[in-house]
C-alpha positions as CSV (number, residue, x, y, z in Angstrom):
1,M,-3.0,14.2,-29.5
2,I,-1.4,12.4,-26.5
3,D,1.2,10.1,-27.3
4,V,2.6,8.0,-24.1
5,K,5.2,5.9,-24.8
6,N,6.9,3.0,-22.3
7,L,5.4,4.7,-19.2
8,I,6.8,3.1,-15.7
9,K,6.1,4.1,-12.3
10,D,7.7,2.4,-9.1
11,F,6.8,3.1,-5.4
12,M,9.4,2.8,-2.4
13,L,7.9,0.7,0.1
14,N,8.8,1.2,3.8
15,K,8.4,-1.8,6.4
16,K,5.0,-0.6,7.4
17,Q,3.5,-0.7,4.2
18,R,5.4,-4.2,3.4
19,K,3.7,-5.6,6.5
20,E,0.3,-4.2,5.6
21,M,0.6,-5.5,2.2
22,G,1.1,-9.0,3.5
23,D,3.5,-11.9,2.6
24,K,3.8,-11.4,-1.1
25,Y,5.5,-8.5,-0.3
26,K,7.7,-9.0,2.5
27,D,11.1,-9.1,0.8
28,T,10.0,-6.5,-1.7
29,K,11.3,-2.8,-1.4
30,I,9.8,-1.5,-4.7
31,L,6.3,-1.8,-6.1
32,R,6.0,-1.2,-10.0
33,A,2.5,0.5,-10.0
34,V,2.9,0.9,-14.0
35,D,4.8,-1.3,-16.2
36,D,5.6,-0.4,-19.6
37,I,2.2,1.4,-20.7
38,S,2.0,2.7,-24.2
39,F,-0.8,4.3,-26.2
40,E,-1.8,7.2,-28.5
41,C,-5.1,9.2,-28.7
42,Q,-6.3,11.2,-31.4
43,P,-7.8,14.3,-31.4
44,G,-11.3,14.2,-31.2
45,R,-11.7,10.7,-30.4
46,I,-13.0,9.3,-26.9
47,F,-10.6,7.3,-25.1
48,G,-11.2,5.1,-21.9
49,L,-8.7,3.7,-19.6
50,L,-10.0,0.1,-18.2
51,G,-8.7,-2.3,-15.7
52,P,-9.5,-3.6,-12.4
53,N,-8.9,-2.1,-8.7
54,G,-5.0,-1.4,-8.6
55,A,-4.1,-1.7,-12.1
56,G,-2.7,1.9,-12.5
57,K,-5.3,3.4,-14.1
58,T,-5.0,6.7,-11.7
59,T,-1.3,6.5,-11.4
60,T,-1.1,6.7,-15.3
61,L,-3.5,9.8,-15.7
62,R,-1.5,11.3,-12.4
63,M,1.7,11.2,-14.9
64,I,-0.4,11.9,-17.9
65,A,-1.6,15.4,-16.0
66,T,1.9,15.6,-14.6
67,M,1.0,15.2,-11.2
68,L,3.6,12.2,-10.9
69,K,6.8,12.3,-12.1
70,P,7.3,8.5,-14.0
71,T,10.6,6.4,-12.8
């Protein structure tokens, strides 16, 4: 069973990254990629993680696989 509770991941943005991301992020130093995700997967069930581009799906899977440390 996989049980995920309150998963959060923040990334620090440097000046170059903020400039490349445009005016919306020009004063932002921290970007929250994953914000308070919780779910449970029962054994033997098929589970899908769906969402638009940039929604944090890959970041979430990397944290579950321990490739990234949650914030």
